[in-house]
C-alpha positions in Angstrom: 0.0 0.0 0.0 1.4 3.5 -0.9 1.0 6.2 1.6 2.1 9.8 1.9 4.0 10.7 5.1 2.8 13.7 7.0 5.6 13.5 9.6 9.1 12.3 9.7 9.1 8.5 10.6 12.4 7.0 11.6 13.6 4.2 9.3 10.8 5.0 6.9 11.1 8.4 5.5 10.7 12.2 5.7 7.4 14.1 5.7 6.1 14.5 2.3 7.6 11.4 0.6 5.5 8.6 -0.8 6.4 5.3 0.4 5.2 1.7 0.1 4.4 -0.1 3.3 2.5 -3.2 4.4 -1.3 -2.6 4.4 -1.5 -3.8 8.0 1.3 -1.1 9.1 -0.5 1.6 7.2 -4.0 0.8 8.7 -3.1 0.0 12.3 -0.2 2.4 12.9 0.5 5.2 10.3 -3.0 6.3 9.5 -4.5 6.3 13.1 -1.7 8.2 14.4 -1.9 10.7 11.6 1.6 10.0 10.5 0.3 9.2 7.0 -2.5 9.3 4.6 -3.4 7.0 1.7 -1.9 7.9 -1.5 -5.1 8.6 -3.6 -5.4 11.1 -6.4 -7.3 13.6 -4.4 -4.8 13.3 -1.3 -1.9 13.8 -3.7 -3.2 17.1 -5.1 -4.2 18.3 -1.6 -0.7 17.3 -0.1 1.1 19.3 -2.7 0.1 22.5 -1.0 0.9 21.0 2.4 4.3 19.8 1.1 5.4 23.3 0.4 4.3 24.3 3.9 6.3 21.3 5.4 9.3 22.3 3.4 9.2 25.8 4.6 8.9 24.5 8.2 11.8 22.1 7.7 14.1 25.0 6.3 13.2 27.1 9.2 14.1 24.2 11.7 17.3 23.6 9.7 18.3 27.3 10.2 17.5 27.1 14.0 19.6 23.9 14.2 22.6 25.6 12.6 22.3 28.5 15.2 22.2 25.9 18.0 25.1 23.9 16.6 27.2 27.2 16.5 26.4 27.8 20.2 27.2 24.2 21.1 30.5 24.2 19.4 31.6 27.5 21.2 30.4 25.9 24.6 32.4 23.1 26.5 31.4 21.5 29.7 33.4 19.9 32.5 32.5 16.8 34.3 34.1 16.0 37.6 34.6 12.4 38.7 36.4 10.4 41.3 39.6 8.8 40.2 41.8 6.2 41.5 45.4 5.2 40.9 46.9 6.2 37.7 44.1 8.8 37.1 41.6 5.9 36.3 38.0 6.9 36.6 35.6 5.0 39.1 32.9 4.2 36.7 32.6 6.1 33.4 31.2 9.3 31.8 28.1 8.2 29.9 25.5 10.2 27.7 23.4 10.8 30.8 26.3 12.6 32.5 26.9 14.7 29.4 23.3 15.6 29.1 23.3 16.8 32.8 26.3 18.8 32.2 24.9 20.5 29.1 21.6 21.1 31.0 23.5 23.0 33.8 24.9 25.3 30.8 21.3 25.9 29.6 20.9 23.4 26.7 18.3 20.9 26.5 19.8 18.0 24.8 18.3 14.4 24.9 20.7 11.7 25.7 19.8 9.8 22.5 21.2 12.6 20.5 24.5 12.4 22.1 26.6 10.2 19.6 29.1 8.8 22.1 30.7 5.6 20.7 31.6 4.2 24.1 31.6 5.6 27.5 34.5 7.8 28.6 36.7 5.9 31.1 39.9 8.3 31.6 40.6 12.0 32.4 41.1 14.3 29.5 39.3 16.5 26.9 37.0 14.5 24.5 35.1 15.8 21.2 31.7 14.4 21.5 29.2 14.6 18.6 25.7 15.8 19.2 22.9 15.5 16.8 21.0 18.8 16.8 18.8 18.1 13.7 18.7 15.4 11.1 22.1 15.8 9.4 23.2 18.8 11.6 25.8 17.4 14.1 27.7 19.6 16.6 31.1 18.7 17.8 31.5 19.8 21.5 34.3 19.6 24.1 33.8 17.7 27.2 36.5 18.0 29.9 36.7 15.1 32.3 38.5 16.3 35.5 39.4 15.1 39.0 36.7 15.7 41.7 
C-alpha cells in the first residue's frame, strides 16, 4: 500500500515522501496516528500544498539547528569524577552525565542525540558529537577532570 507521510518516521522516510508499506502497518499504525494518509489522487493534489508548507517549516528548523550548532560548538562542559590510581575513573562518563552537564549550561539535549561511541573512562578532553537536527551534528568539547 502506498501512503504519503505527513511527519518524519524513523527508518521509513521524511514528511512529504510517498512510501510503500504493508497494508496492516498503514491501517493499524501510520493512518490512525496521523503519520500518513493513503496515496489517492485527491490526497496527492491536496498534499502538494501541504508539502510546500512542510518544506518551509523544515528549512526554518534547519536554520535554527545551525544556530544551536554554533552555540554548542563554542560551549564546552566539564564533568568531575572520582579517580583512583593512575588517574583511572571510578565508573565512566556516559551520555546521561553529558546531558546533565549541558543542562547546567542551559542546553536541552536528549541523551539519545549524544553520539558517544563508548563511555569515557579516563581523564582528558574529548570531542563529543551531538545531533541537533537530522544531519546537523555539533562537535562539542567535554572535559573530564578530577573531583
